[in-house]
C-alpha positions as CSV (number, residue, x, y, z in Angstrom):
1,R,186.8,136.1,86.9
2,V,187.4,139.6,85.7
3,F,185.8,141.1,82.6
4,D,185.0,144.5,81.1
5,V,181.3,145.3,80.5
6,D,182.4,147.9,78.0
7,P,185.9,147.1,76.6
8,A,186.2,150.8,75.5
9,A,185.8,152.1,79.1
10,D,188.2,151.8,82.0
11,R,185.4,152.0,84.6
12,T,183.4,148.9,83.8
13,T,185.8,146.2,85.0
14,T,183.5,143.8,86.9
15,L,184.3,140.8,89.0
16,M,182.6,137.4,89.4
17,V,183.3,135.6,92.6
18,G,182.2,132.0,93.1
19,Q,183.6,131.0,96.5
20,F,184.8,132.9,99.5
21,G,186.8,131.7,102.5
22,F,188.9,133.3,105.2
23,G,191.1,132.4,108.0
24,R,193.6,130.2,106.2
25,D,197.3,130.8,107.1
26,G,199.7,129.1,104.7
27,R,198.7,126.1,102.5
28,S,195.2,124.8,102.8
29,H,196.3,121.2,103.6
30,D,198.4,122.5,106.5
31,R,195.9,124.8,108.1
32,G,192.3,125.1,106.9
33,Y,189.8,127.9,106.6
34,L,187.6,129.2,109.4
35,A,184.5,129.8,107.2
36,T,183.6,129.3,103.5
37,G,180.6,130.2,101.4
38,S,179.3,130.6,97.9
39,V,178.9,134.0,96.2
40,H,176.4,134.7,93.5
41,G,175.9,137.6,91.0
42,F,178.3,140.3,89.8
43,V,180.6,142.5,91.7
44,P,180.6,145.8,89.8
45,P,183.2,148.6,90.5
46,R,182.3,151.4,92.9
47,W,183.8,154.7,94.0
48,H,186.4,155.1,91.2
49,N,189.1,157.4,92.4
50,A,191.4,158.7,89.6
51,D,193.7,160.6,92.0
52,H,194.1,158.2,94.9
53,R,197.9,158.2,94.7
54,T,199.3,161.7,94.8
55,D,203.0,161.0,94.2
56,I,202.9,159.6,90.7
57,D,204.9,161.5,88.1
58,D,204.7,161.5,84.3
59,H,205.0,157.7,84.1
60,W,203.4,156.4,80.9
61,Q,200.9,154.3,83.0
62,A,200.3,157.2,85.5
63,K,196.5,157.0,84.9
64,E,196.4,153.4,86.2
65,L,199.0,153.9,88.9
66,R,197.0,156.7,90.5
67,R,193.6,155.1,90.5
68,S,191.7,153.0,93.1
69,V,188.3,151.2,93.0
70,V,186.0,149.6,95.6
71,H,184.2,146.2,95.2
72,Q,181.8,144.6,97.6
73,F,179.9,141.3,97.7
74,V,177.7,139.4,100.2
75,V,177.8,135.8,101.4
76,T,174.3,135.0,102.8
77,K,173.8,133.1,106.1
78,D,172.3,130.0,104.4
79,E,175.4,129.8,102.1
80,L,177.9,130.1,105.0
81,T,179.7,127.1,106.5
82,W,181.6,127.8,109.8
83,L,184.3,125.3,110.5
84,D,185.3,124.0,113.9
85,A,188.5,126.1,114.2
86,A,186.3,129.3,114.1
87,A,185.5,128.7,117.8
88,A,189.1,129.4,118.8
89,F,189.1,133.1,117.7
90,P,187.0,135.7,119.6
91,A,186.5,138.0,116.6
92,V,185.4,135.1,114.4
93,R,183.0,133.9,117.1
94,L,181.4,137.3,117.1
95,L,180.8,137.2,113.4
96,R,179.5,133.6,113.6
97,D,177.1,134.3,116.5
98,T,175.6,137.6,115.2
99,D,172.0,137.7,114.2
100,A,172.9,139.2,110.8
101,S,171.7,137.7,107.5
102,G,175.3,137.0,106.3
103,L,178.7,138.5,105.8
104,V,179.6,141.5,103.6
105,V,183.1,141.6,102.1
106,Q,184.3,145.0,101.0
107,F,187.8,145.6,99.5
108,S,189.7,148.2,97.4
109,L,192.2,147.7,94.7
110,S,194.9,150.3,94.4
111,H,198.7,150.8,94.1
112,M,199.1,149.0,90.8
113,S,202.6,147.6,90.4
114,V,204.7,148.9,87.5
115,P,205.1,146.0,85.0
116,T,208.7,144.7,84.9
117,V,208.2,142.3,82.0
118,P,206.2,142.9,78.8
119,D,202.8,141.2,78.4
120,Q,202.7,140.1,82.1
121,P,199.8,141.0,84.4
122,S,200.2,143.7,87.0
123,R,199.6,143.2,90.7
124,W,197.2,145.4,92.8
125,Q,197.2,146.0,96.5
126,L,194.0,144.6,98.1
127,S,192.7,146.1,101.4
128,G,189.4,145.2,102.9
129,T,187.1,144.2,105.7
130,I,184.5,141.5,106.6
131,A,181.5,142.5,108.6
132,P,177.9,141.4,109.4
133,W,175.4,142.1,106.6
134,Y,171.7,143.0,107.0
135,P,169.0,142.8,104.4
136,H,168.3,146.6,104.4
137,E,171.9,147.1,103.1
138,L,172.9,146.9,99.4
139,R,174.9,143.9,98.4
140,S,177.4,145.5,96.1
141,Y,177.5,149.1,97.3
142,P,178.8,150.5,100.7
143,A,176.1,151.0,103.3
144,G,175.4,154.4,104.9
145,R,174.8,158.0,103.8
146,L,177.0,158.8,100.8
147,L,179.2,161.8,100.9
148,V,180.9,163.0,97.8
149,P,183.6,165.8,97.3
150,D,182.3,169.2,96.3
151,S,183.9,170.2,93.0
152,R,183.4,173.9,93.9
153,G,185.7,173.6,96.9
154,L,189.4,174.5,96.9
155,R,191.7,171.8,95.6
156,R,194.6,171.0,97.8
157,T,198.0,170.6,96.1
158,N,198.5,167.3,98.0
159,G,195.0,165.8,97.3
160,R,191.5,166.0,98.7
161,L,188.9,163.7,100.1
162,H,187.1,161.3,97.8
163,N,183.8,159.4,98.3
164,L,182.9,158.0,101.7
165,S,179.8,157.0,103.6
166,V,178.7,157.7,107.2
167,E,176.3,155.9,109.5
168,L,175.0,157.9,112.5
169,T,173.9,156.5,115.8
170,D,172.7,158.3,118.9
171,T,176.3,158.5,120.2
172,H,178.7,157.9,117.3
173,A,179.5,158.5,113.7
174,V,180.9,155.5,111.7
175,L,182.7,156.6,108.6
176,N,183.7,154.3,105.8
177,M,186.7,156.0,104.3
178,I,188.2,153.0,102.5
179,T,189.6,155.1,99.6
180,A,188.6,158.6,100.8
181,V,192.0,159.8,101.9
182,P,194.6,160.3,99.2
183,V,197.9,158.4,99.8
184,D,201.5,158.6,98.8
185,R,204.5,156.3,99.3
186,N,204.4,157.1,103.0
187,G,200.7,156.3,103.6
188,P,197.6,158.5,104.0
189,V,198.1,162.2,103.2
190,D,197.6,164.7,106.0
191,L,194.5,166.8,105.2
192,G,194.2,168.3,108.6
193,D,191.4,167.8,111.1
194,L,188.0,167.1,109.5
195,E,184.5,167.9,110.5
196,L,181.1,166.5,109.7
197,R,178.5,169.2,109.5
198,T,174.8,169.6,108.6
199,A,174.1,171.1,105.2
200,D,171.6,173.7,106.2
201,S,172.6,174.9,109.6
202,D,176.3,174.1,109.4
203,R,176.1,172.5,112.8
204,V,179.0,170.3,113.8
205,V,177.9,166.6,114.1
206,A,181.3,165.0,114.6
207,R,185.0,165.9,114.5
208,L,187.7,163.7,113.0
209,P,191.2,164.6,114.2
210,R,194.0,164.0,111.7
211,E,195.4,161.3,114.0
212,A,192.3,159.2,113.4
213,Y,193.2,158.6,109.7
214,L,197.0,158.9,109.9
215,D,197.9,156.2,112.4
216,Q,198.4,152.5,111.8
217,E,195.0,151.6,113.2
218,Y,193.3,153.4,110.3
219,I,195.3,151.4,107.9
220,L,194.6,148.1,109.6
221,A,190.9,148.9,109.8
222,C,190.9,149.6,106.0
223,G,189.5,153.1,106.4
224,L,186.7,152.4,108.9
225,V,186.6,155.1,111.6
226,T,184.3,155.6,114.6
227,V,184.2,158.9,116.4
228,P,181.9,160.4,119.1
């Protein structure tokens, strides 16, 4: 279900999800799911980006066509049911056999379609990932250290980075850039090579070459990037 907490605001559209399943290919009575589970609570909108699309002209719905939003929910381990077919897929076996407390489902909505018939709903592009979830992570907000754009920085004519999060290990930086890079009709916009630096000493922690967010792998991973 979709509802507006505040009908007068365009940033309060909240979701309610009752059941989640993945793995089905085609009709459910031809090929079943690999896992299903119940979902509880609300799924509020996160990381609103009013300028996600950079190639929208003066269309009367430009405000909606440019924007993107992130949603996230959790299916706890005790609510999950793994079906027999899950054993046939290595990636699904890894999810099933992990010691996590459940699965986190994160997805973005963007690229709203232009209505072709009056009074008909618009379609949105949905991109997302499924990953292990641990109790120290929030249920409806992306995990990791939040990084936000600095409004004092120079604005590029072809867009700039939006919100993202980063998780650091001893050897790698994992960046969640699900809607961080602006896009146009050709895909992610080239913002050049990126660097993660400390705030006080300006020390380089990690480098993100442009190829890491411009290739097909970035799109298939829905913005999750791991670099040394």
